[in-house]
TIRO-2110 file (N, C-alpha, C; in Angstrom, 1 decimal):
// TIRO-2110
88.1, 20.3, 35.6, N, 1, A
88.5, 19.8, 34.7, CA, 1, A
88.2, 18.2, 34.9, C, 1, A
87.9, 17.9, 36.6, N, 2, A
86.8, 16.5, 36.6, CA, 2, A
86.3, 16.4, 35.8, C, 2, A
85.2, 17.3, 36.2, N, 3, A
84.0, 17.4, 34.8, CA, 3, A
83.6, 17.5, 33.4, C, 3, A
85.2, 18.3, 33.1, N, 4, A
85.2, 17.8, 31.4, CA, 4, A
85.2, 16.8, 31.3, C, 4, A
86.0, 16.1, 32.1, N, 5, A
86.5, 14.3, 31.4, CA, 5, A
85.7, 13.5, 31.7, C, 5, A
84.7, 14.1, 32.4, N, 6, A
83.6, 12.7, 33.0, CA, 6, A
82.8, 13.4, 32.0, C, 6, A
82.1, 14.3, 32.0, N, 7, A
80.9, 14.4, 30.9, CA, 7, A
81.4, 14.5, 29.2, C, 7, A
82.4, 14.6, 28.6, N, 8, A
83.1, 14.6, 27.2, CA, 8, A
83.2, 13.5, 26.8, C, 8, A
82.7, 12.5, 26.7, N, 9, A
83.0, 11.3, 26.2, CA, 9, A
83.6, 10.6, 24.7, C, 9, A
85.0, 10.8, 24.8, N, 10, A
86.0, 10.5, 23.5, CA, 10, A
86.5, 9.7, 23.7, C, 10, A
86.3, 8.5, 22.5, N, 11, A
86.5, 6.8, 22.5, CA, 11, A
88.4, 7.3, 22.6, C, 11, A
89.1, 6.2, 22.6, N, 12, A
90.9, 6.8, 23.4, CA, 12, A
91.1, 7.8, 23.6, C, 12, A
90.4, 8.3, 24.0, N, 13, A
90.9, 9.4, 25.1, CA, 13, A
90.7, 11.0, 24.0, C, 13, A
91.6, 12.2, 25.4, N, 14, A
91.3, 13.0, 24.7, CA, 14, A
93.3, 13.6, 24.9, C, 14, A
93.9, 14.6, 23.9, N, 15, A
94.9, 14.9, 24.7, CA, 15, A
95.0, 16.9, 25.1, C, 15, A
95.2, 17.5, 25.6, N, 16, A
95.1, 19.2, 26.2, CA, 16, A
96.1, 19.3, 24.9, C, 16, A
95.6, 20.2, 24.3, N, 17, A
95.8, 20.9, 23.3, CA, 17, A
96.7, 23.2, 23.4, C, 17, A
95.7, 23.0, 25.0, N, 18, A
96.2, 24.3, 24.9, CA, 18, A
95.1, 24.6, 25.6, C, 18, A
94.7, 25.8, 26.2, N, 19, A
93.9, 26.9, 26.9, CA, 19, A
94.1, 28.3, 26.2, C, 19, A
93.1, 28.5, 25.8, N, 20, A
92.6, 30.2, 25.0, CA, 20, A
92.6, 31.2, 26.6, C, 20, A
91.4, 31.0, 26.8, N, 21, A
91.3, 31.6, 27.8, CA, 21, A
90.4, 30.7, 29.4, C, 21, A
90.9, 31.6, 30.4, N, 22, A
90.9, 30.5, 31.2, CA, 22, A
90.0, 32.3, 32.9, C, 22, A
89.0, 32.5, 32.7, N, 23, A
88.0, 33.3, 33.9, CA, 23, A
87.7, 33.0, 34.8, C, 23, A
88.6, 33.2, 35.8, N, 24, A
87.3, 33.2, 37.1, CA, 24, A
86.4, 34.2, 37.0, C, 24, A
85.7, 34.6, 36.6, N, 25, A
84.2, 36.0, 36.7, CA, 25, A
83.9, 36.2, 38.6, C, 25, A
83.2, 35.1, 39.4, N, 26, A
83.3, 35.3, 40.5, CA, 26, A
83.9, 34.0, 42.0, C, 26, A
83.9, 34.7, 42.9, N, 27, A
84.5, 33.8, 43.8, CA, 27, A
83.5, 32.2, 43.9, C, 27, A
84.5, 31.0, 44.3, N, 28, A
84.0, 29.6, 44.9, CA, 28, A
84.2, 30.3, 45.8, C, 28, A
83.4, 29.8, 46.7, N, 29, A
83.9, 29.4, 48.5, CA, 29, A
82.8, 27.4, 48.5, C, 29, A
84.2, 27.6, 49.4, N, 30, A
83.6, 25.8, 50.1, CA, 30, A
82.2, 26.0, 50.2, C, 30, A
81.3, 25.1, 50.0, N, 31, A
80.2, 23.8, 49.6, CA, 31, A
78.7, 24.6, 48.6, C, 31, A
80.1, 25.9, 47.6, N, 32, A
79.5, 26.2, 46.2, CA, 32, A
78.7, 24.2, 45.6, C, 32, A
78.1, 24.7, 45.0, N, 33, A
77.8, 24.2, 44.4, CA, 33, A
77.8, 24.6, 42.2, C, 33, A
78.9, 23.4, 42.0, N, 34, A
78.6, 24.2, 40.8, CA, 34, A
78.3, 22.7, 39.3, C, 34, A
77.7, 24.0, 38.5, N, 35, A
77.2, 23.6, 36.9, CA, 35, A
78.2, 23.6, 35.6, C, 35, A
78.4, 22.6, 35.1, N, 36, A
78.7, 23.4, 34.0, CA, 36, A
78.0, 23.3, 32.6, C, 36, A
78.5, 24.0, 31.6, N, 37, A
77.8, 23.7, 30.3, CA, 37, A
78.9, 23.4, 29.2, C, 37, A
79.1, 22.8, 27.9, N, 38, A
80.6, 22.1, 27.5, CA, 38, A
79.8, 22.5, 25.8, C, 38, A
80.2, 23.4, 25.2, N, 39, A
80.1, 23.7, 23.9, CA, 39, A
80.8, 23.6, 23.2, C, 39, A
80.8, 22.7, 21.6, N, 40, A
82.0, 22.3, 20.4, CA, 40, A
81.4, 23.5, 20.0, C, 40, A
83.0, 24.2, 20.0, N, 41, A
82.7, 25.7, 18.7, CA, 41, A
83.3, 25.3, 17.7, C, 41, A
84.0, 24.4, 17.2, N, 42, A
84.4, 24.5, 16.6, CA, 42, A
85.3, 22.4, 16.4, C, 42, A
85.7, 22.5, 15.1, N, 43, A
86.8, 20.7, 14.9, CA, 43, A
87.1, 20.9, 14.0, C, 43, A
88.4, 20.9, 13.4, N, 44, A
89.2, 20.2, 12.5, CA, 44, A
90.2, 19.4, 12.2, C, 44, A
90.8, 18.3, 11.2, N, 45, A
91.4, 18.0, 11.1, CA, 45, A
92.5, 18.3, 11.7, C, 45, A
94.1, 17.7, 12.7, N, 46, A
95.4, 18.0, 12.6, CA, 46, A
95.8, 18.0, 11.9, C, 46, A
97.0, 19.3, 11.4, N, 47, A
97.8, 19.2, 10.1, CA, 47, A
98.8, 19.0, 10.9, C, 47, A
99.4, 18.5, 11.8, N, 48, A
100.8, 17.4, 12.1, CA, 48, A
100.4, 16.1, 12.3, C, 48, A
99.1, 15.8, 12.5, N, 49, A
98.6, 14.1, 13.2, CA, 49, A
97.5, 14.5, 12.4, C, 49, A
97.7, 14.3, 11.4, N, 50, A
96.4, 13.3, 10.2, CA, 50, A
95.6, 12.7, 11.2, C, 50, A
96.1, 11.3, 11.6, N, 51, A
95.2, 10.4, 12.1, CA, 51, A
94.2, 11.4, 13.7, C, 51, A
94.5, 12.7, 14.0, N, 52, A
93.7, 13.3, 15.4, CA, 52, A
92.9, 14.6, 14.4, C, 52, A
92.0, 15.2, 15.4, N, 53, A
91.4, 16.2, 15.0, CA, 53, A
91.3, 16.9, 16.0, C, 53, A
91.1, 18.3, 16.0, N, 54, A
91.6, 19.4, 17.2, CA, 54, A
90.1, 19.8, 17.4, C, 54, A
89.8, 20.0, 18.3, N, 55, A
88.3, 20.3, 19.1, CA, 55, A
88.4, 21.4, 19.9, C, 55, A
87.8, 22.2, 19.8, N, 56, A
87.7, 24.1, 20.5, CA, 56, A
86.4, 23.9, 21.1, C, 56, A
86.2, 24.1, 22.7, N, 57, A
85.0, 23.8, 22.9, CA, 57, A
85.3, 25.0, 24.3, C, 57, A
84.2, 25.6, 24.5, N, 58, A
83.7, 26.4, 25.3, CA, 58, A
83.1, 26.4, 26.2, C, 58, A
83.8, 26.6, 27.7, N, 59, A
83.1, 26.3, 29.0, CA, 59, A
82.5, 27.4, 29.9, C, 59, A
81.5, 27.3, 30.4, N, 60, A
80.6, 28.3, 31.3, CA, 60, A
80.8, 27.3, 32.5, C, 60, A
80.8, 27.6, 33.5, N, 61, A
80.1, 27.0, 35.1, CA, 61, A
79.7, 28.0, 35.9, C, 61, A
78.5, 27.2, 36.6, N, 62, A
77.6, 28.9, 36.9, CA, 62, A
77.5, 27.7, 38.9, C, 62, A
77.3, 28.8, 40.0, N, 63, A
77.3, 28.3, 40.8, CA, 63, A
75.7, 28.3, 41.2, C, 63, A
75.1, 28.0, 42.4, N, 64, A
73.7, 27.5, 42.8, CA, 64, A
73.5, 28.7, 43.0, C, 64, A
73.6, 29.5, 42.4, N, 65, A
72.4, 31.2, 42.0, CA, 65, A
72.5, 31.1, 40.7, C, 65, A
73.1, 30.6, 39.7, N, 66, A
73.2, 30.8, 38.8, CA, 66, A
74.4, 31.9, 37.4, C, 66, A
74.9, 32.2, 38.9, N, 67, A
76.3, 33.4, 38.3, CA, 67, A
77.3, 32.3, 37.6, C, 67, A
77.9, 33.0, 36.6, N, 68, A
78.7, 32.6, 35.9, CA, 68, A
80.1, 32.7, 36.4, C, 68, A
80.6, 31.7, 37.3, N, 69, A
82.0, 32.0, 38.2, CA, 69, A
83.3, 31.5, 37.1, C, 69, A
82.9, 30.6, 36.0, N, 70, A
84.5, 30.3, 35.3, CA, 70, A
83.5, 30.6, 33.4, C, 70, A
84.3, 31.1, 32.8, N, 71, A
84.4, 31.2, 31.3, CA, 71, A
86.1, 30.5, 30.6, C, 71, A
86.3, 29.8, 30.3, N, 72, A
87.2, 29.4, 29.1, CA, 72, A
87.1, 28.9, 27.8, C, 72, A
87.8, 28.5, 27.3, N, 73, A
87.8, 28.2, 25.7, CA, 73, A
89.2, 27.1, 25.7, C, 73, A
89.2, 26.1, 25.6, N, 74, A
89.8, 25.0, 25.8, CA, 74, A
90.4, 24.1, 24.1, C, 74, A
90.7, 23.5, 24.3, N, 75, A
91.8, 23.0, 22.7, CA, 75, A
92.0, 21.5, 23.4, C, 75, A
91.4, 20.8, 22.3, N, 76, A
92.2, 18.9, 22.8, CA, 76, A
92.0, 18.2, 20.9, C, 76, A
92.9, 17.2, 21.6, N, 77, A
93.1, 16.6, 20.7, CA, 77, A
92.3, 15.0, 20.6, C, 77, A
91.6, 15.0, 19.8, N, 78, A
90.5, 13.6, 19.4, CA, 78, A
91.3, 12.7, 18.5, C, 78, A
91.2, 11.6, 18.6, N, 79, A
91.7, 10.3, 17.1, CA, 79, A
90.7, 10.7, 16.6, C, 79, A
90.5, 10.5, 15.6, N, 80, A
89.3, 10.6, 14.4, CA, 80, A
89.4, 9.2, 14.3, C, 80, A
87.7, 8.6, 13.9, N, 81, A
87.1, 8.0, 13.3, CA, 81, A
87.9, 6.7, 12.1, C, 81, A
88.1, 5.3, 12.1, N, 82, A
88.9, 5.1, 10.9, CA, 82, A
88.0, 5.2, 10.0, C, 82, A
88.4, 5.6, 8.7, N, 83, A
87.0, 5.6, 7.4, CA, 83, A
86.8, 4.1, 7.1, C, 83, A
85.6, 4.0, 6.6, N, 84, A
85.3, 2.7, 6.2, CA, 84, A
85.9, 2.2, 5.1, C, 84, A
END
């Protein structure tokens, strides 16, 4: 989660809106080095909060051997920019 917060810059912050999938595919051990790739796979305006968008992201986390150790799909709310 820390890597996600540090790597995705959202002006006004982001609010968690649910996890669709979170699967640990390999064990993570003390001393392992982890890197992540986060891809935005969808975005739409919220029906219930029209000043926010719902962003769907897919995350892969890799260990030092380049093995996928985590696969997740996460949704969050982000404030929309005001229209000019």
